[in-house]
N, C-alpha and C positions, 0 to 999 in steps of 0.2 A: 884488724883488718883495715887497710887504708880506704878511705872514701873516694867517691868519684871525683871530688874537687881535688884530692891529692893526686890522683891518676892524671887528670887533666893538667895540673900544674907540672907534673913530670913530663908529659908529652911536649909542652910549650918549652920547658927548659932543655929537653933533649934536642929540639930543633934549633934552639938558640946556640947550644954548645956544638952541635954537629949539623950545620946547615947543609941541606940537600940542594943539589943543582946550582951550586955556586959557580960563578964565572961569567963569561961572555961568549957570544956567537958572532962569528965573522959575517959581514954583509954577504948575501942580500937579506939576512935575518931582519926581522922588524925589531926596533929598539924604542923604548920610551922610558923616560926618567920621571919619577914622581917625587914630590917634595912636600913635606909638611912644615910650613914656616913657623908654626906654633911651637914646635919642639926640635926642629932641625933634622928629623929623619928623612933619609933619601933612599930611594929604591930604583934600581935599574932592572928592567925586564926585557929579555931578548927572547924572540920567538922565531922558530922555523915552522911554517905551516905548509904542508903539501897535500893537495886534494882535499882541503877542508878538515885536515887532521893536524893538531899540534904535535909535530914529530919530535921537537926538541924545545926545551925551555931552560933558560939560565937566569939567575937573579944575582944582583950585586947590590951594593950600597952599604949604608951604615945607619945605625939608629938604635932604639931601645930594643929590649928582648921581645916585646910584643910585635913591633913592626918586622923585625928580622925573623922571628918564628913564623908569623903569618905568611911571609914571603916564601919561606922554605916549605911550609905545608901547602901553600897554593901551588908551588911548582910541581910538587909530587901529585897533587890532585888533578892537574890539567894535562899533564904529559901523556900523549897518546890518545887523547880524547878529541872527538869531533867539535869543531868551533861552536856549533849550536848547543851542544851539551855543555860546553864550558860557559857560554853565556847564560845558560839556566843555572849553572852551579854558582855563578857570580851573583845572580839575582837572589838565589836561595841564601847565600852567605850574608849578603847585605840585608835581607829580611831578618836573619838571625840577629844581626847587629842593630836592629830596629831602625834601619835607614829607610825612609819612605821611597815609593816609586817616583817616576818622573812627574806624576800629577800630585804628589804629596800625600798619597794614600799608603797605608801600611801594606807591606808586601805579605801576602798569604803564603805560608809555606807549602811548597809542592811536595807531597809525600813521595813522589816518584824520584826526586833529586835527594840522593843520600849525601850527607856531609862526612860521615865517618869521623876521623881524628880531628876534622876541622871543628867539630863540636866542643873541642877543648877550649876554643877561644870564646865560647858563649859567655863565660863569666866576665868578659870585658865590658859587657853591657852595664854592669853595676858601676862602672867608672867612665862616665860619658866622655871625658877629655881623652880617653885612650881609644875611643871607637875609631877615631882618624888614624891612630897608629895601626890597628888591626886591618883597616880597609885600604890602606895606602897601596899595598902590592896589588890588590884587586882592581882598584881604579887605574893603576899603571898598566896592568895586564889588558884592560879594555882599551886604552890608548894604543898599546902595542897592536892589538887586533885590528884597530881601525887603519893603521898604517899599512897592514898586510893585505 
């Protein structure tokens, strides 16, 4: 019987091979570009927000399997959700990645915010250099939200 680690690895590979919500949205959609200069990963995030709800999201760019899988998984997790809920999800995801809050304190997990398949990326924490790969799409999402 495959272990949890094998299942998580398969989820990440599936999102890398079959990325969800790939593409672009036409203006007036918000658009932000994220770049990781350490490895060259690039992520484009396009958002349509109507009445405080992310009604559509598209991602593009290029990079390693972690950055591209994270972008695909992020796009699925936020589509159709209220912006406040999305911001809470970003905070929870960053907490899972051991990223401190704006004051440098650890982010305590909020049990009300469920990560679902995003937990597959939890193993990235074992490889600190890859954390930036996993969080690139999430930081770019926040930039796109600020534009909207």
